[in-house]
N, C-alpha and C positions, 0 to 999 in steps of 0.2 A: 425453505424460508428461514427455518431456525438457524441454519448454518450461516446465513447472511446476517441475521440479527445479533448473533452472539458476539462477533468481533466489534460491531457497532456499539453494543452495550458496554463492552470492555473499554473501548475508546472514550465513550461518554463518561463512564465511571472514573477513568484515569484523569480526564479533564476536570471533572468535578472535584476530585481529591486534590489535584494540583492547584486549582483556584483556592480551595480551602487552606491548603498548606501555605500558599503565598500570603493570604490574608492573616493566617495565624502568626506569621512572622511579625506582622504589625500589631495584631491583637494581644499577643503575649506581653510585650512591654507595657501596653496600656493597662492590662489587667494587673500586672505587678505594681504599676504606679498607683492604681486605684486602691489596691490592698494596703499600700504604705500610707496613703493620705486619708483614707476614709475607714474608720474602725468598724462601725456597724456591729459592735460586740454582741448585742442581743440578737440581731438577725443571724449572725454567724453561729451563735450558740443554738438557736432554734433549728437552723438547717442541719447542723451536726447531730442534733438529737433525733432527727427523723429516722425511722426504720428503713430498710432497703427499698421496698416498693414505693412508699411515698417519696423517697429521695429520687427514684427513677421518674416518677410523675413530675416532680419539680424540675428535674434536669431536662425533661422533654418540653417544658413550656416555652422556652425561648425558641427552640427549633420549630415547634408547631405554629407559633405566632409569626416568626420572622422569615421562615423558609419560603412561604408563599409570595414574599415580596420579589423573589428572583423572576418569576414569570411576569409579574407586573412591571418590573424594571425593563425586562426584554420587550414587552409591549410598548412601553414609553419610547424606548430607543427605536423600535420598528416604525412607530408612528411619527418619527421626526423630533421627538422631544428628548434629544440625546443627553443633554446636561442633566435634566430631571431624572432620566432613567439611570444614568451612571451614578448620580448622587444617591438615589434611592438604593441602588445595588450596594455601593461601597458602604454607605452609612448603616444599612440594616445588616449586612454581612459582618461588619466589624462589631456592631452591637451584639449580634447573635454569638459570635465567637468569644467575645469578652465574657458575656454572661455564662456561656457553656463552660469556658475554661475555669472561671471562678467556681461555678457549681461543681464541676468535676473535681477540682482541687479539694473542695470541702466534703464531698460525698464519695470519693473514689473507693475507699475500703468497703463501704456498704454496697455500692453498685457492683463491685466485683463478687459479692456474695450471691448475686442473681446469675444463675448458670447461663442463661441466654445472653445477658449483657456481657459477661466475661468472655463467652465464645465470640460475640460480635466484636468486642474490643481487641481480642487476640487477632482476628482477621484484619481489623483496621490497622493494628500495629504491623502486621506482616505486609500489608499493602503499602504502608508508609515507608517501611524499611526497603521494600523493593523499589519504590519510587525514588528514594534518596540514594539508592545505589546506582541509578542510571547515569549515563554520561551526560545527558541533558540537564538533569538536576544538579550535578556537580558543576557544570559550566555556568548555570544560572546562579548557583550559590557563590561561585568565585566572583562573578560579575557584581553580585549584590554586596559582597564583602568589600570589593574594590570601591564601589560607589559609596558605601558607608565610610570607608577610610578617607575618601576624598572630601566628604561632607565634614568629617571631624577635622581634617587639616584646614579646610576653608574656614570653619568656625574659629579655630585657634588663630589663624592668620587675621581674621576679622577682629577678634577680641584683642589681639596684640596691637593692631592698628588703632582701634578705638582707645585703648589705654594709653598709647603714645600720644594720640590726639588730645586726650584729656590732660595728660601730664604736660604737654607743650603749652596748653592754655594757661596753666597755673603760673 
């Protein structure tokens, strides 16, 4: 039985990390935008002043609160409430990743002083590197970059058309 469950566990873990990696591609720009537009100097200073273990506790809060939404979202989808389930999953996953990314950015040095966290982060980094080295990841990354380039070109074309339209009205 153990021999059967081990590959299934690895597959489920890979899918979980893949979903998080895909969402992180969206969450990271949102997080950078928030850090540029909202200062929160006092909150940032307080978070940075925390010792390692309180930093870990704070870092864990978004995961503890928002991770249980995934099974709720799956339940909503399974019971026919597809849009509600997908919206709950996407919204909560993005919120969780944005919060975790910002908190990690602010507390990384302190978190790495905790041996178990540093060990777990090293395993996460290894798994992420392995995933990004796969053929499937590279193919999806290439498609994503091509799609992003298409959107940029379409925006530029649309902006050029709008400016010509405005200029022709004058």
